N, C-alpha and C positions, 0 to 999 in steps of 0.2 A: 336180263331186266324183266322185271314184272311188270305186266300192263294193269292199270286200273279199269275195271268194269263200269260202266256208267248207269246208274240206276235211271229206270228200272230193270235193266238187263239183269242176267243173273251173275253173280259174284264167283260160283264155282261150277265146275262141269261133272256134277254127279247128282244123279238123280236120287232123290229122297223119297221114303214112303211116309205118309202120315197116317196114323189111326183117327177116329172120329173125335176122340177126346182132345187130341192135340190140336186138330183144327179147332175144336169149339173153344178151347183157351187162347188161341191165337185170335181168333175172332173178338173176344172179349178184351182182349189187352191190346188188339190194334199190332200185333207182331208182322213184321213184314218177313214172308217167306218165297221161295222160290221153287220152282217147277219147269219141267219141259215140256213145251208145246209138242202135242202130238197129231194135232188136227186144226184145220181152218175149216169150220163148216159152210154150206151153201149159203149163209147168212153172215157170214166172215166174222163168226165168234170162233175164239181160240179156246179150244179143249185141253187140258191137263191131268194126267194121271195120277191121282194124289196118292192113292194107295189102293188095298185090295179092293176093287170094285167101288172105288170113290173117283166120281169124275168131278173136276171144276171146269167151269166155264167163265170165260171172259169175255162179256158180249161186247161187240163192236163199240157200243158207248162208251164203255169202260176200260177201253184199250190206251187211249192216248189224249192228251189235251192240246197237242199242237198241230199235228199232221192231219188236218181235218178237209174234207170235201166239199163240196158247194151247199151239202146238204147238212153239214155240221158233225158228220161222222168220221170216224178214223178213215184214211184211204184204203180202198181193197188191197192194193199192194202192200201196204205195211203189215196188215193181216195174214198175207200169205207169205210174207217174207220172214214172219216168226215161227213158222213150223220148223221144228228141230232145233231151236233155240231155247236157251235156258230165260226165263223172264222171273221178274219179283211182280209179288201181289199180296195185298191183304184180303182177308175173308170177308166178304159184306152180307152174306147170308147163307144159312144151312137150311136147304129145303127139306132134307131127309137123309138117311144114314149115307146114300150116295150120290147126291148131286148137291153142289155149292156154286154158289154166286161170288165170282172172285173179281178185283178190281185192281188193273195196273195204272190206272188213272190217279189213285188216291196215293199211290207210291211217286208217280211222278210229280204231283203238286208237292209233297213233303221234299223231294230232294231240289226242286227249284225254289223252295222257301231257303233250305240251308245252303244252296250256292249264293246267294243275294247276301248272305251274313259277312 
C-alpha cells in the first residue's frame, strides 16, 4: 500500500539538485519544488542544499501558517523536527547565484485552498 504525503511535505525521498536557471524558472512560474532539510540554524530557519554551492533558506516566518507560538512564529520544535525530512517549497527570492529565499508557507496555503474544494 502506498501512502499519500501531505503537502508541504516531500512527495518522494530522492534528493534533487537544481541549477540557477531551473530555480529562476521555478520562481517565475510559481512551481513547487522539494528538497531535503539539512540544517535548522540558531534562529530556527531551515537550510536546504539545492545544488552545487546553492543554499535555500526557509525563514522561520515562511515555514508554516498553523503551528505558531505566542509571538506568531513557527514553533521551534517544528523547525528542529524538519531536519532530515523532505519538504516542499516555492522560490520567493534569488539574492545571488548561491543564496535563495524559499517559502513553505506558500505551499501550505495552496494545499489548504485545494482541500476546501
